[in-house]
C-alpha positions, 0 to 999 in steps of 0.5 A, a space after each residue: 518917675 513914679 518908679 523911682 520915687 517908689 523905689 526911693 521910699 522903699 530905701 528910706 523904709 528899710 534903711 538901717 537904723 544905724 544911720 541916725 545915731 541917736 536911734 542906733 545909741 538907744 538900740 545899744 542902750 536897749 540891748 545891754 539892758 536886755 542882756 544884763 536883765 536876762 543874766 540877772 534872773 535867778 535860775 529856776 529851782 525845780 521840785 523835788 520828786 518821790 523818786 529824787 527827794 534829796 541831792 544825794 539820790 539826785 547825783 547817784 541816779 546820774 552816775 559818773 561818781 558824782 555821788 562822791 561830791 554830795 556833801 559839797 551841796 548843803 542844800 537842794 537849792 544850792 545844787 541848782 543855783 551855783 555856777 560852774 565857777 563856783 562848783 570849780 572852787 568846791 573842787 568838782 573836777 575835772 570840767 567834764 563832770 561839771 559840764 555833765 551836772 550842768 546838763 543833768 540839772 537843766 534837764 530835770 528842770 525841763 522835767 526830762 527824767 530818767 527811768 523812774 523819774 515819774 513815779 508817784 509812790 516811793 519809800 525808802 527809795 523803792 516803788 512798788 509796780 503792778 499789773 492793772 487789768 481792764 476788760 475791754 469785753 469778753 475776749 479782751 483784756 488791757 494790761 498796764 503797769 502801775 505804780 501804787 504804795 507798797 503793801 497796797 493792791 490795785 483793788 484798794 486805790 481808786 484808778 485815777 489815783 494810780 500812777 502808770 510810769 514810763 518804761 514798763 510794760 507788762 509781758 504775758 499775763 502777769 511779768 513786768 518788764 523794764 529797766 531795773 524791774 525786779 520781779 517779787 514774789 506774788 507778781 508785780 515788781 519793784 524798782 529801787 534808786 541805783 547808781 547810774 540809772 541815769 548815766 549818760 555812758 561815754 563812748 569808748 575811745 579808739 586810738 586816742 580819741 579825735 585829736 590823737 587818732 590820725 597821729 596814732 593810725 599814722 604811727 601804727 602804719 609806719 611801724 607796720 611797714 617797718 616790721 613788714 620790711 624787716 621781715 622780707 629782709 
């Protein structure tokens, strides 16, 4: 009997709340309110960065010819607040371009930049990179790539003011290597805003892509067999 009472109590404890119409109605109302409240929250507008100071630069970096649409965004805020329907009304086509832009907007909000996105000192779309040497002991010298204002030397700034960008390293003694790093006279390198630097390259479709691939290959095999029969006769 004790076991039956325990099972009965557990059944009441775990019984779905929807059995009570008042509770069920309350839960539905709370769910609708939560969903509505979430959907009405304004989108986060990230701050610009030294390497990405405006709309045109952002669209230039992510590539896929989106730079041509720069005039459709009057402000930085507009770039990060327009919905996909509004983008369509502005003439941003095809749909995959809108999806691509929305995806990169979210990445930028999250601070997931492409190469050069973490540069601290940028002038007219270009940043200066130099080699910082740190002597650990008489036989070991560490070398790091740092970003500093144009025309400055590593010795001119306190070490805490030097920025260490990701994606670059020192090869040999003074050579800086990394994506889009252009060597400069006297050592160091320069990185400039270039169209498509952050672009996600689209894959090459083979035999018409996934949707038509089976059909295209089937027709090819039929044609090959037909050609083989005609050759044998």
